[in-house]
N, C-alpha and C positions, 0 to 999 in steps of 0.2 A: 426646884429645878424648872418645872414647867406646869402650866395649867392645861387641862385637856383642851385640844383644839376641836371645835364643833362648828364646821362650816355650814352656813346657810346662804341661800341666794334670794334676793328680792329685787323687784323692778322699781325704778324710781324715775321720775321726770324732773329734769333740771330746768332752771330758769330760761335757758336758751332753746327751749323746745327739743331738748335732747333726751332721749330715752336711754337709760343705762341699767345694767344689771349689777347689783352690789353683792359681792361675795364677802360675807362677814366671817372671818376666821377668828373666832373668839378664843382668846387665850394669850398667855404671855410665856415666852420661852427665853431662858437665859442659861448660859453655860451648858448648852446641849452637847453631849458627847457625840462623836461622829456616827456611831452605830444608831443612836436614837434619831439623829438628824436624817439619816437614810430612811428610817421608818416613817418619818413625817413628810418625806418628799411627796408621796402620793397626795396627801392632804394639801400640801402647799403648792402642788402643781397647778391648781386652779388659778393661782396668782400669775403664772407665766403669761397668760393671754390678756392680762389687764392692761388698760391704757393709763391707769392712775392707781396709786396706792394711797389710801388715807390711813395714816398711822395715828390712832387715837391714844393720847397720852394723858394720864391722870396728873394734872399739874399740881394737885394738892399733895401728891405723894412725895416725900422727901427724896426718894430714889428715882425721880423722873429722868435724870440724866443717864443713869445706868440702864434704865429701861430702853431709852432711845438707842443708846450705844449697842445694847444686846440685840435689839431687833435689826438694826442696820448691819451688824456683824453677820447675823444669820442670813439676811437678804444677800449680802456679799458672798457668803459661802454657797448660796443657791444660785448665784449669778443672776440676780434679779435687780441689781442696782441701776440698770439702764431704764427701768420703768420710772416715770416721773412720780414724785411723792409729795404729799402735803401732810404736815404734822398738825393735827387738831388738838390743841391744848384744852382739854376738858376741865370742868369744875371751876370755871371762872367765878362762879357764885360763892365758892368756898375759900378762894384765895384773894387776899387783898389786892387792890389795884396796883399798888407799888410792887408787890411781889410778882404779880402776873406780868407787869411790864419788864421786870428783870428777867423772868423766865423766857418770855417772848424774845427779848434781845439776845439772850444766850443761844437760844435755839436757831434764830435766823442768822446770827453772826457766824456760827460754826458751819462750814460746808455750804454756805449760801442756801440753806433749806428754806422752802416755802412753809409758812405756818399761819394758822388762824386761831383765834381765841374763841372758845365756845363754852356754853353751859348746856348740857343735855336737858336741864330742867327749864330752859328758856328758849322756846322755839324761834324767837326772833334772832337769837345769836347764831343760829344755824344758817341763816341766809348767806353770810359771807363765805361759809364753807361750800355751800352749793354753787355759788357764783364762781368761786375759785376752781372748783371741780369742772364746771362747764367751760370755763376759760381754757383750762389746760387740755381738756378733751378736744375742744374746737381747734386749738392750736395744733395738736397732734394730728388731727384729721387733715388739716390744711397742709401741714408739712409732709405727711405721707402721700397726699394727693399730688403734691408738687414733685415728690421724689419718684413716684411710680406712674408712668404713663398708663392711662386707661384704668386707674384705680377708681372704683365706684365708692363714693363716700357713703358710709353706713351710718344710720341714725342711732344705732344701738352700740354701746361700748360696755366694757367690763371694768368695774372698780373693785379693788380688793381692799 
């Protein structure tokens, strides 16, 4: 049903000189009954203040589609779908290029999701993810600044 959630926070500097705090909520939830969802709300509340969600997906897992759908369903139940999200398709090193292209196409086609392909074992593959995160956060800050008179742009954001 679920793996234990173990939230941790770390500070990270993005390529655009943005400093962010990453909240890493480790674990996968699927088919969570309503009473257990309520129990996890406190843990998942950290996500509410986030400017970006990075959903790490094991692209080598044959159930990657179900994992994405389960996480998106739970985010919907928690009313967190308004937070921009990027799907990081991990384990590109284990999946053939043809398969990864197919997975990437399916992920980005459905619901106009943003996605990047990465391999946690290849630091160079993380650069597009960091750039995408910086781009989305910068866009959010500019949009919020334009929408709220007197809004002071903060250089620190939260990513879950």
